[in-house]
C-alpha positions as CSV (number, residue, x, y, z in Angstrom):
1,M,0.0,0.3,-0.1
2,R,1.2,3.6,-0.8
3,S,1.3,6.3,2.1
4,L,-1.7,8.2,0.4
5,F,-4.0,5.4,1.2
6,W,-2.8,5.2,4.7
7,R,-3.2,8.9,5.1
8,V,-6.5,9.1,4.0
9,L,-7.6,6.1,6.0
10,A,-5.9,7.5,9.3
11,A,-7.4,10.7,8.8
12,F,-11.1,9.0,8.8
13,W,-10.4,6.9,11.3
14,L,-8.7,9.6,13.6
15,A,-11.8,11.8,13.0
16,L,-14.1,8.9,13.9
17,A,-12.2,8.1,17.0
18,M,-12.0,11.7,18.3
19,V,-15.7,12.2,17.6
20,A,-16.8,9.0,18.9
21,G,-14.6,9.7,22.0
22,L,-15.8,12.9,22.7
23,S,-19.6,12.0,22.2
24,L,-19.2,9.0,24.7
25,L,-17.6,11.8,27.2
26,L,-20.1,13.9,26.7
27,G,-22.9,11.3,27.3
28,H,-21.3,10.1,30.4
29,A,-21.1,13.7,31.6
30,L,-24.8,14.2,30.9
31,N,-26.4,11.2,32.0
32,N,-23.7,8.6,34.1
33,D,-24.7,8.8,37.9
34,A,-21.2,7.5,38.9
35,W,-19.7,10.1,36.7
36,I,-21.4,12.8,38.4
37,I,-20.9,11.6,42.0
38,A,-17.0,11.1,41.0
39,R,-16.6,14.6,39.9
40,H,-19.3,16.7,41.5
41,P,-17.6,18.7,44.2
42,G,-20.1,18.1,46.7
43,M,-20.1,14.1,46.7
44,R,-16.3,13.5,45.7
45,H,-14.7,11.9,48.7
46,L,-18.2,12.6,50.8
47,A,-18.9,8.9,51.5
48,A,-15.3,8.0,52.8
49,H,-15.3,11.3,54.8
50,W,-18.8,11.0,56.6
51,T,-17.6,7.1,57.3
52,E,-14.5,7.6,58.7
53,L,-16.2,10.2,61.2
54,H,-19.2,8.0,61.7
55,E,-17.2,5.1,62.8
56,S,-14.9,6.7,65.0
57,G,-18.0,8.0,66.8
58,Q,-18.3,11.7,65.6
59,D,-21.8,11.4,64.7
60,E,-22.5,15.3,65.0
61,A,-19.4,16.0,63.1
62,A,-20.7,13.6,60.4
63,Q,-24.1,15.2,60.5
64,A,-22.4,18.5,60.4
65,L,-20.5,17.5,57.2
66,L,-23.9,16.6,55.5
67,D,-25.3,20.0,56.5
68,R,-22.4,21.8,55.0
69,Q,-22.8,19.7,51.6
70,R,-26.6,21.0,51.9
71,H,-25.4,24.6,52.5
72,D,-22.5,25.0,50.3
73,Y,-24.0,22.8,47.1
74,H,-27.6,22.5,47.8
75,L,-26.9,18.6,48.0
76,F,-29.2,16.8,50.3
77,V,-28.0,13.5,51.5
78,Q,-29.4,10.6,53.4
79,V,-27.4,7.5,54.6
80,Q,-28.6,4.2,55.2
81,D,-26.9,0.8,56.6
82,E,-27.0,-2.3,54.6
83,N,-30.4,-3.2,56.5
84,G,-31.9,-0.1,55.3
85,Q,-32.0,1.6,58.6
86,R,-31.3,5.5,58.4
87,L,-28.0,6.5,60.0
88,S,-28.5,10.2,59.7
89,E,-31.0,12.7,59.8
90,S,-32.0,13.7,56.6
91,T,-31.1,17.0,55.1
92,V,-34.3,16.8,52.6
93,K,-36.9,19.2,54.1
94,P,-40.3,17.7,54.1
95,H,-43.1,19.0,52.0
96,R,-45.5,19.1,54.5
97,P,-45.3,18.8,58.6
98,P,-44.9,15.2,59.5
99,S,-47.7,15.2,62.0
100,E,-50.1,16.2,59.2
101,P,-51.3,13.1,57.1
102,P,-51.7,13.4,53.7
103,P,-55.0,13.9,52.1
104,H,-56.7,10.7,51.2
105,F,-57.0,11.5,47.5
106,D,-53.0,12.5,47.8
107,R,-51.9,9.0,46.3
108,H,-48.7,10.6,44.8
109,P,-47.3,13.2,46.7
110,P,-45.1,15.8,45.2
111,R,-41.4,14.3,44.5
112,F,-38.1,16.4,45.4
113,P,-37.9,18.6,42.5
114,G,-34.3,17.6,41.4
115,R,-32.5,14.4,40.7
116,Q,-31.6,11.7,43.0
117,L,-28.4,9.5,42.8
118,S,-27.4,6.6,45.0
119,Q,-23.7,5.3,46.1
120,E,-22.9,2.2,47.7
121,Y,-19.7,2.6,49.9
122,H,-17.8,-0.4,51.5
123,S,-16.0,0.6,54.3
124,P,-12.1,-1.0,54.3
125,G,-12.3,-0.5,58.2
126,S,-15.2,-1.8,59.5
127,D,-16.1,-3.9,56.6
128,Q,-19.6,-2.4,56.6
129,N,-21.7,-1.2,53.4
130,Y,-23.5,2.0,53.4
131,L,-26.2,3.4,50.9
132,F,-25.7,7.3,50.3
133,I,-28.6,8.9,48.7
134,Y,-28.0,12.2,47.3
135,R,-30.5,14.6,46.0
136,I,-29.8,17.8,44.2
137,P,-32.0,20.5,42.4
138,H,-32.1,20.3,38.7
139,G,-30.8,24.0,38.5
140,E,-27.8,23.4,40.6
141,L,-27.0,20.1,38.7
142,L,-27.4,22.3,35.3
143,K,-25.3,24.8,36.5
144,W,-22.5,22.3,37.7
145,R,-22.7,20.4,34.4
146,Q,-22.2,23.8,32.6
147,D,-19.2,24.6,34.4
148,S,-17.8,21.0,34.7
149,L,-18.3,20.3,30.6
150,L,-16.5,23.4,29.5
151,W,-13.5,21.7,29.3
152,P,-15.1,18.5,27.1
153,I,-16.4,21.4,24.8
154,S,-13.1,23.0,24.8
155,A,-11.5,19.7,24.1
156,L,-14.1,19.4,21.2
157,L,-13.4,22.7,19.8
158,I,-9.6,22.2,19.9
159,A,-10.2,18.5,18.1
160,L,-12.5,20.3,15.6
161,V,-9.6,22.9,14.6
162,V,-7.1,20.2,14.3
163,L,-9.4,17.9,12.3
164,T,-10.0,20.8,10.3
165,L,-6.1,21.8,9.7
166,F,-5.6,18.3,9.2
167,S,-8.1,17.9,6.6
168,L,-7.0,21.0,4.7
169,L,-3.8,19.7,4.5
170,L,-4.7,16.3,3.3
171,T,-7.1,17.8,0.8
172,L,-4.1,20.4,-0.3
173,S,-1.8,17.4,-0.4
174,I,-4.1,15.7,-3.1
175,T,-6.0,18.7,-5.0
176,R,-2.4,20.4,-5.6
177,P,-0.9,17.3,-7.4
178,L,-4.1,17.0,-9.5
179,N,-4.2,20.5,-10.5
180,R,-0.6,20.2,-11.9
181,L,-1.7,16.8,-13.7
182,R,-4.4,18.8,-15.1
183,S,-2.2,21.3,-16.4
184,A,0.2,18.6,-17.8
185,V,-2.7,17.2,-19.2
186,H,-4.0,20.5,-20.8
187,D,-0.4,21.1,-22.3
188,L,-0.3,17.7,-23.6
189,G,-3.5,18.2,-25.5
190,R,-2.3,21.6,-27.0
191,T,1.1,20.1,-27.9
192,R,2.8,22.1,-25.6
193,Y,3.9,19.3,-22.9
194,Q,7.5,19.6,-21.7
195,R,9.7,16.6,-20.9
196,D,9.6,15.9,-17.1
197,S,7.5,18.7,-16.4
198,L,6.0,16.7,-13.3
199,A,9.7,15.7,-12.1
200,R,9.0,17.2,-9.0
201,L,5.6,15.5,-8.3
202,S,7.1,12.1,-9.5
203,N,9.3,12.2,-6.4
204,R,6.6,11.5,-4.4
205,R,6.4,7.7,-2.5
206,D,2.6,7.4,-3.0
207,E,0.0,6.7,-5.6
208,L,0.3,10.5,-7.0
209,G,4.1,10.0,-7.6
210,T,3.5,6.7,-9.4
211,L,0.6,8.4,-11.3
212,A,3.1,11.5,-12.1
213,R,6.0,8.8,-13.3
214,D,3.7,7.0,-15.6
215,F,2.4,10.3,-17.2
216,N,5.9,11.3,-17.5
217,R,6.7,8.2,-19.4
218,M,3.4,8.4,-21.6
219,G,3.8,12.4,-22.0
220,A,7.4,11.6,-23.5
221,R,6.2,8.7,-25.7
222,L,3.6,10.7,-27.2
223,Q,5.8,13.6,-27.7
224,D,8.3,11.4,-29.5
225,L,5.2,9.8,-31.5
226,I,4.3,13.4,-32.4
227,D,8.0,14.5,-33.4
228,S,8.4,11.2,-35.3
229,Q,5.3,11.6,-37.2
230,R,6.1,15.3,-38.1
231,Q,9.4,14.2,-39.3
232,L,8.0,11.4,-41.3
233,L,5.7,14.2,-42.9
234,R,8.7,16.2,-43.6
235,D,10.7,13.2,-44.9
236,V,7.5,11.9,-47.0
237,S,7.1,15.2,-48.6
238,H,11.1,15.5,-49.5
239,E,11.0,11.8,-50.6
240,L,8.0,12.2,-52.8
241,R,9.1,15.7,-54.4
242,S,11.8,13.7,-56.6
243,P,9.8,11.2,-58.4
244,L,6.9,13.6,-58.9
245,A,9.5,16.1,-60.4
246,R,10.7,13.4,-62.9
247,L,7.3,12.5,-64.1
248,R,6.7,16.0,-64.6
249,I,9.7,16.5,-66.5
250,A,9.3,13.3,-68.3
251,L,5.4,14.4,-69.2
252,A,6.6,17.8,-70.4
253,L,9.1,16.1,-72.9
254,A,6.5,13.6,-74.0
255,E,3.9,16.3,-74.7
256,R,6.4,18.2,-77.1
257,A,8.0,15.0,-78.7
258,D,7.1,12.8,-81.6
259,A,5.7,9.4,-81.7
260,S,9.1,7.9,-81.6
261,E,10.2,9.9,-78.7
262,R,7.3,9.0,-76.9
263,A,7.6,5.4,-77.3
264,R,11.2,5.9,-75.9
265,L,9.7,8.1,-73.0
266,W,7.2,5.6,-72.0
267,P,9.4,3.1,-70.3
268,R,11.0,6.1,-68.3
269,L,7.4,6.9,-67.3
270,T,6.5,3.5,-66.1
271,L,9.7,3.3,-64.3
272,E,8.9,6.4,-62.3
273,C,5.5,5.2,-61.6
274,D,6.8,2.1,-60.2
275,R,9.1,3.8,-57.8
276,L,6.5,6.2,-56.8
277,E,4.2,3.2,-55.9
278,A,6.6,1.5,-54.1
279,L,7.5,4.3,-52.1
280,I,4.1,4.8,-51.0
281,G,3.6,1.1,-50.5
282,E,6.6,1.4,-48.0
283,I,5.4,4.7,-46.3
284,L,2.1,2.6,-45.8
285,A,3.3,-0.3,-44.8
286,L,5.6,1.6,-42.1
287,A,2.4,3.5,-40.9
288,R,0.0,0.4,-40.5
289,L,2.7,-0.8,-37.8
290,D,1.3,1.6,-35.4
291,N,-2.1,0.6,-35.9
292,E,-3.5,-2.2,-33.4
293,P,-2.5,-5.6,-34.5
294,G,-5.0,-7.6,-33.2
295,A,-4.4,-10.9,-31.3
296,A,-1.0,-12.6,-31.4
297,R,-0.5,-16.1,-32.9
298,P,2.0,-18.7,-33.0
299,V,4.6,-18.2,-35.7
300,D,6.5,-21.0,-37.0
301,L,9.7,-19.4,-37.9
302,G,10.9,-22.6,-39.9
303,E,8.0,-22.1,-42.4
304,L,8.2,-18.5,-42.4
305,I,12.0,-18.2,-43.4
306,E,11.9,-21.1,-45.9
307,R,8.8,-19.2,-47.8
308,L,10.9,-15.8,-47.5
309,R,13.7,-17.8,-49.1
310,R,11.8,-19.2,-51.9
311,D,10.3,-16.0,-52.8
312,S,13.9,-14.3,-52.6
313,A,15.2,-17.1,-55.0
314,L,12.8,-15.8,-57.5
315,S,13.6,-12.1,-57.4
316,A,17.4,-12.9,-57.0
317,P,18.2,-16.0,-58.8
318,G,21.8,-15.9,-58.8
319,Q,22.1,-15.2,-55.0
320,E,22.7,-18.1,-52.6
321,I,20.5,-17.9,-49.2
322,D,22.1,-20.2,-46.6
323,C,19.5,-20.7,-43.8
324,D,20.3,-22.1,-40.2
325,V,17.1,-22.4,-38.2
326,Q,16.6,-24.3,-34.9
327,P,14.0,-26.9,-35.4
328,G,10.7,-26.3,-33.9
329,L,11.3,-22.7,-33.2
330,T,8.1,-20.8,-32.5
331,L,7.2,-17.3,-31.7
332,S,4.3,-15.6,-30.2
333,G,3.5,-12.9,-32.3
334,W,2.0,-11.3,-35.7
335,P,3.0,-13.2,-38.9
336,D,2.3,-10.5,-41.4
337,M,4.6,-7.8,-39.4
338,L,7.3,-10.5,-39.1
339,E,7.2,-11.5,-42.4
340,R,7.4,-7.9,-43.7
341,A,10.4,-7.3,-41.5
342,L,12.4,-10.3,-42.6
343,D,11.6,-9.6,-46.2
344,N,13.1,-6.2,-45.9
345,L,16.1,-7.6,-44.2
346,L,16.8,-10.2,-46.9
347,R,16.3,-7.7,-49.7
348,N,18.6,-5.4,-47.9
349,A,21.1,-8.3,-47.8
350,L,20.5,-9.5,-51.4
351,R,21.2,-6.0,-52.8
352,F,24.7,-5.6,-50.9
353,S,26.1,-9.0,-50.9
354,P,28.5,-9.5,-53.7
355,P,27.8,-12.2,-56.4
356,G,28.9,-15.7,-55.1
357,Q,28.7,-14.8,-51.5
358,P,25.7,-16.4,-49.6
359,V,23.3,-14.3,-47.5
360,E,23.3,-16.1,-44.1
361,V,20.0,-16.4,-42.0
362,R,20.4,-17.9,-38.3
363,A,17.7,-18.5,-35.7
364,R,18.3,-19.5,-32.4
365,S,16.5,-19.5,-29.1
366,D,18.5,-18.0,-26.2
367,G,16.6,-18.9,-22.9
368,Q,13.2,-16.7,-23.5
369,R,14.7,-14.7,-26.2
370,L,14.9,-15.3,-29.9
371,R,17.8,-14.2,-32.0
372,L,17.3,-14.1,-35.6
373,S,20.0,-12.7,-37.6
374,V,20.5,-11.9,-41.3
375,R,24.0,-11.3,-42.5
376,D,25.6,-10.2,-46.0
377,H,29.2,-10.1,-47.1
378,G,29.0,-6.6,-48.7
379,P,31.2,-3.4,-47.7
380,G,29.2,-3.0,-44.6
381,V,28.2,0.5,-43.0
382,A,30.4,3.1,-41.3
383,S,30.4,2.9,-37.8
384,E,29.3,6.5,-37.2
385,H,26.2,5.7,-39.3
386,L,25.2,2.4,-37.6
387,A,23.2,4.5,-34.9
388,R,20.9,6.4,-37.3
389,L,20.1,3.2,-39.7
390,G,16.7,2.3,-39.0
391,E,15.2,6.1,-38.8
392,P,12.7,6.6,-41.9
393,F,14.4,7.8,-45.0
394,Y,17.9,7.5,-43.7
395,R,20.5,6.3,-45.7
396,A,24.1,5.9,-44.9
397,P,26.5,8.6,-47.4
398,D,28.3,6.1,-48.8
399,Q,25.2,3.9,-50.2
400,S,24.9,3.6,-53.7
401,T,22.1,1.1,-54.3
402,Q,18.6,2.4,-54.9
403,G,16.1,2.6,-52.0
404,H,14.3,4.7,-50.0
405,G,15.8,3.8,-46.3
406,L,12.4,2.4,-44.9
407,G,13.4,-1.2,-45.1
408,L,15.5,-1.1,-42.0
409,A,12.9,1.4,-40.2
410,I,9.9,-1.1,-40.7
411,A,12.1,-3.9,-39.3
412,R,13.1,-1.7,-36.2
413,R,9.3,-0.8,-35.8
414,A,8.0,-4.4,-36.2
415,A,10.5,-5.7,-33.5
416,E,9.7,-3.0,-31.2
417,R,5.8,-4.0,-31.4
418,H,7.1,-7.4,-30.4
419,G,8.8,-6.1,-27.3
420,G,12.1,-6.5,-29.0
421,R,14.7,-4.5,-30.6
422,L,17.0,-4.5,-34.0
423,E,20.6,-4.6,-33.4
424,L,22.8,-3.6,-36.4
425,A,26.7,-4.5,-36.6
426,N,29.6,-5.0,-38.8
427,P,31.1,-8.1,-38.0
428,P,34.9,-8.2,-37.4
429,D,35.4,-10.1,-41.0
430,G,33.6,-7.9,-42.9
431,G,30.2,-7.7,-44.2
432,F,26.9,-6.4,-42.3
433,V,24.5,-8.2,-40.0
434,A,21.0,-7.2,-39.0
435,T,19.7,-9.1,-35.9
436,L,16.2,-9.2,-34.5
437,D,16.2,-9.6,-30.7
438,L,12.6,-10.9,-29.7
439,P,10.9,-12.2,-26.7
440,L,9.4,-15.7,-27.2
441,A,6.6,-14.9,-24.9
442,R,3.5,-13.3,-26.0
443,P,4.1,-9.5,-26.7
444,L,1.9,-6.7,-26.0
445,S,-0.8,-5.7,-28.4
446,A,-0.2,-2.1,-28.3
C-alpha cells in the first residue's frame, strides 16, 4: 500500500475516533450517575469522609458535614446501612409537616424537585456497607454541568480545529498534485507538453508520485510519436517530391516529342510510376505498424523463413541464401509484421551482398529470447552511421544502391511492436548483420 492510502484512511479513522470518544465522554457527563458522583465537588470523597467520622463516634461532626454540603452545594444527603436503617438525619426538607397526614386523595405526593443519585460504599475499616442517597436540584445540577463540561467542549472545539487543519492539509496534498496533472494534460492536449514537467511530483512515494511517473513516460512517448510523425511527414514530402518532379519532366518532354520519342519516354514514365508506387507502399507499411495488430498468434519461424527464401530465390536467382534455423522454433507474434520485417532484411542483404557470397540467415533461441540474424558479405556501413540506420528515409552517405531508407525502419518498428529490438553491426571479418532480438513470450498488443 502507498502512503496516500494510509493517510486518507488514518484521517477518517482519527476523525471517527475523536468524535466517538468525545461523544461518549459528553454522554457520560450528561447521563452517568457514577460520573457525576465522582466529579461533583459536593459528592467527591463525601462517602469516605462521612464513614470515617461515623465509625470514629463523631456522629455530630458527620451530621455537620452533611449540613455543610446542603448549605454549600444545595446537596441533600441521606445515609442508610445495609439493612435499610437510617444512620443520619435527612437533610431533605419535607413538603408538609410530619404530623399532617396526606389527604386521602393524594396517593402520589410531590417528588423532590431535583435528581436523585445513590452510591454504595464499602468501609475498608469495619467491613460495613453504606448506602448514600443524594438529591440535588435540577438547576444546581445544570449549573454544575455547564461549568464541568467547559473542558470537554473546549476539547471538542480544539479537536474540530485540529481535524479541520489536518483535513485541509490532506486535501491540499491531493488537490494540488491533481491540479498540476490537469495542467500537464492540458499542455499535452495542446502539444505544449514539456518533458519531465512533473519531475517534482514524480519524486513523491505514493500513488500520485506513481501516477506522475507514468504520466511523464506517457507524455514523453506521445511527444516522441508526435515528433516522429512530423519528421515522417517532412521526409515523405521530400521523398515524394523527387519522383513527382521526374514525372513532370518526362510528361513535359512527352507532350513536345513526336511518336518515336514518346515511345522511348514511356518506359521511363512507367519506371518512375513504379518507384513512386513502391515508395507509397513502404510508407503505408510503416504507418500500419502503429495500428492495433490484434491478437498474437503462434508463428512457425522455420516455415516463415523457408517461404521467404523461396520468394527471394525468384527475385534474385543468382544469389545463395544459407538458412540455419533451430528446429521447432515458434514465436508468439504477428506473422504479417514479422514477414514484412524479414523480407526487408533479406532484400537489403541481397542488394549489398556480392555475387558468389551467400546471405546467411540464423535463428536460435537464447533462454526466453529469440535471436534472428540476416548477414551479408558486402562493404558494411561506417560505424558512425550505425546509430541512425533504422530511421525513416535515412541512408548512409556512401550507399550507392537504390532505396528509400524505409526497409530497416519497418524492421525496427516491427521488432519494437513485438517487445524486442533491432541490432545492427559490422562483423570483424567483414559484411553487415541485422539481428532481431525478440521475446518468445506473448508480446503486448499495443
